[in-house]
C-alpha positions as CSV (number, residue, x, y, z in Angstrom):
1,M,-5.0,19.2,25.4
2,A,-7.5,17.7,28.2
3,L,-9.7,14.6,27.6
4,G,-12.7,15.6,25.6
5,T,-12.4,19.6,25.6
6,V,-11.8,21.4,22.3
7,T,-8.8,24.0,23.1
8,D,-9.8,26.4,20.7
9,F,-11.0,25.3,16.5
10,H,-8.3,27.5,15.5
11,E,-6.0,24.9,16.4
12,L,-7.1,22.3,14.2
13,R,-5.8,22.9,10.5
14,F,-7.5,22.8,7.2
15,D,-4.7,24.1,4.6
16,A,-3.5,20.2,3.2
17,G,-5.7,20.6,0.2
18,R,-7.3,17.0,0.8
19,C,-9.7,16.1,3.8
20,C,-7.5,13.1,4.4
21,L,-4.2,14.8,4.5
22,D,-6.4,17.2,7.2
23,L,-6.9,14.1,9.3
24,L,-3.4,13.3,9.3
25,A,-2.3,16.9,10.5
26,T,-4.6,16.2,13.9
27,S,-1.3,14.7,15.2
28,H,0.6,17.5,15.1
29,P,1.9,19.1,17.2
30,Q,-0.2,17.4,19.8
31,E,-3.0,15.1,19.9
32,H,-6.1,17.3,18.9
33,L,-8.7,14.1,18.4
34,D,-8.1,13.4,22.0
35,G,-12.4,13.5,22.9
36,V,-15.7,13.7,21.0
37,A,-16.0,17.4,21.1
38,P,-12.3,18.4,19.5
39,L,-13.3,15.4,16.7
40,C,-16.9,17.2,16.1
41,A,-15.0,20.1,15.4
42,W,-12.5,18.3,13.3
43,I,-15.3,16.8,11.5
44,R,-17.2,20.2,10.7
45,G,-14.1,21.8,9.7
46,C,-13.2,19.8,7.3
47,G,-16.6,19.7,5.5
48,L,-17.2,16.2,6.1
49,V,-20.9,17.6,7.2
50,P,-22.9,20.3,6.2
51,P,-22.5,23.7,8.7
52,G,-25.3,23.5,11.3
53,T,-25.3,19.3,11.3
54,P,-25.9,17.8,15.0
55,L,-22.9,15.3,15.9
56,N,-24.8,15.0,19.4
57,H,-25.3,11.0,18.8
58,A,-21.2,11.2,18.6
59,D,-19.5,9.3,21.0
60,P,-16.2,7.8,22.9
61,S,-15.7,5.2,20.0
62,W,-15.4,8.1,17.7
63,P,-12.2,9.4,18.6
64,P,-10.0,6.1,18.6
65,A,-11.8,4.7,15.1
66,F,-10.6,8.5,13.4
67,R,-7.0,7.8,15.6
68,E,-6.6,4.6,13.9
69,L,-8.3,5.4,10.1
70,R,-5.3,8.1,10.4
71,R,-2.7,5.9,11.1
72,N,-3.6,3.6,8.0
73,V,-3.8,7.0,5.9
74,G,-0.4,8.3,7.3
75,Q,1.8,5.0,6.6
76,L,0.1,5.1,3.1
77,V,0.6,8.7,2.3
78,H,4.5,8.5,4.2
79,G,5.2,5.5,2.0
80,W,4.3,7.0,-1.1
81,L,6.8,10.0,-0.5
82,A,9.2,7.5,0.3
83,H,9.0,5.6,-2.5
84,T,8.0,2.3,-0.4
85,A,4.3,2.0,-0.8
86,A,4.2,-1.7,-1.9
87,A,4.2,-4.3,0.5
88,P,5.2,-3.1,3.9
89,H,1.8,-1.1,3.9
90,D,-0.6,-3.7,2.4
91,L,-2.5,-4.0,6.1
92,A,-3.0,-0.2,5.9
93,L,-4.2,-0.3,2.1
94,A,-6.8,-3.3,3.4
95,R,-8.1,-1.3,5.8
96,V,-8.5,1.7,4.2
97,N,-10.3,0.4,1.2
98,D,-12.0,-2.1,4.1
99,A,-13.3,1.7,5.7
100,A,-14.2,2.9,2.0
101,R,-16.7,0.2,1.6
102,V,-19.2,1.7,3.7
103,A,-21.6,4.4,2.1
104,P,-20.7,8.0,3.0
105,P,-23.3,10.2,4.5
106,V,-25.8,11.2,2.1
107,P,-26.4,14.6,1.1
108,R,-29.5,16.4,-0.2
109,A,-30.6,19.6,-1.2
110,V,-33.4,21.3,1.2
111,R,-34.6,24.8,0.8
112,G,-33.3,26.9,3.7
113,A,-35.1,29.5,5.6
114,D,-34.4,32.3,2.4
115,G,-35.6,30.1,-0.3
116,A,-32.2,29.3,-1.8
117,L,-30.9,25.6,-1.6
118,V,-28.9,24.4,1.2
119,R,-27.1,20.8,1.8
120,E,-28.0,18.6,4.3
121,L,-27.6,15.0,5.2
122,D,-30.4,12.7,4.6
123,R,-30.1,11.5,8.2
124,P,-27.4,12.0,10.9
125,P,-24.0,10.6,10.0
126,G,-22.6,7.6,11.5
127,C,-19.4,6.9,12.4
128,A,-19.0,4.6,9.5
129,A,-20.3,6.5,6.9
130,L,-17.5,9.6,8.0
131,L,-14.7,7.3,8.3
132,A,-15.6,6.1,4.7
133,A,-16.0,9.3,3.4
134,V,-12.3,10.5,4.5
135,A,-10.9,6.5,3.3
136,L,-12.4,7.2,-0.3
137,D,-11.2,10.8,-0.3
138,T,-7.5,8.8,0.6
139,V,-8.4,6.1,-2.3
140,E,-8.8,9.0,-4.8
141,L,-5.7,10.8,-3.7
142,L,-3.4,7.5,-4.0
143,T,-4.9,6.6,-7.4
144,D,-4.8,9.9,-8.9
145,P,-1.7,10.7,-10.5
146,V,-1.8,14.2,-10.8
147,A,-3.0,14.8,-7.4
148,R,-0.8,12.2,-6.2
149,A,2.3,14.0,-7.9
150,G,1.3,17.1,-6.2
151,L,2.1,15.0,-2.6
152,R,4.7,17.0,-0.1
153,Q,6.3,16.9,3.1
154,C,6.5,20.5,4.7
155,A,10.2,21.7,4.6
156,G,9.4,23.1,8.3
157,D,11.7,22.3,10.8
158,N,10.1,19.2,12.8
159,C,6.9,19.5,10.9
160,P,5.2,16.3,9.5
161,I,2.3,17.6,7.7
162,V,2.0,16.5,4.2
163,Y,-0.1,18.7,1.8
164,V,-0.8,18.9,-1.8
165,D,1.0,21.5,-4.4
166,T,-1.5,23.4,-6.6
167,S,0.9,25.8,-6.5
168,R,2.0,27.3,-10.1
169,G,5.0,25.4,-10.9
170,R,4.8,23.5,-7.8
171,R,7.1,25.4,-5.6
172,R,5.0,25.5,-2.7
173,R,7.7,24.6,0.3
174,W,5.4,24.8,3.3
175,C,2.2,23.3,4.8
176,S,1.1,27.1,5.7
177,S,3.0,30.2,4.6
178,E,1.5,31.6,7.8
179,V,2.9,28.7,10.2
180,C,5.6,27.0,8.7
181,G,6.9,30.1,6.8
182,N,6.6,32.6,8.9
183,R,8.5,30.3,10.9
184,E,11.4,30.2,8.2
185,R,11.4,33.7,7.8
186,V,11.6,34.4,11.5
187,A,14.8,31.9,11.9
188,R,16.7,33.3,8.1
189,H,16.3,37.3,9.7
190,R,17.9,35.9,13.1
191,R,20.6,34.1,11.5
192,R,21.3,36.7,9.3
193,A,21.2,39.5,12.3
194,A,23.4,37.8,14.3
195,L,26.2,37.3,11.4
196,A,25.7,41.2,10.8
197,R,26.7,41.1,14.9
198,A,29.4,39.1,14.8
């Protein structure tokens, strides 16, 4: 992906179950937050801002700030999954907590064109406020024993995506049945076909 271009909104993933985990998915299979436009597409896609919220004030300092938060969130989440959530990740924890201290974007209800109430932000969201929303989601995820117990890493080959398993019986294996699940089914079919030919 070239710097500052959105190849396609559909390349972004929003199936991890939490905004902070969707942020982690932006580095796979390649870097998706390499410019302002793709970052703004991700901010809108994960619901950090209501649809139609202008982000014209976003500048080139935003993507590195989100990538830095992603690195810290990743250390904490992967540390939890590896059962090494203690001291080695204290700096990442401090940085996530610092980001969470800023007030997140403030929503308000306003009348839409048809008279129905719609969500709008009180003012254009700053980078720190949007980072705070993701950091707060991380804090809530990692301090909620039920949500934290549902953390899983995708069983797909070479897929680092982490998701919250809310399936019945907690049997979900893949970040997405349509992506990694489909790849696994195709690979199984090919293996069976190869065995049948042999």
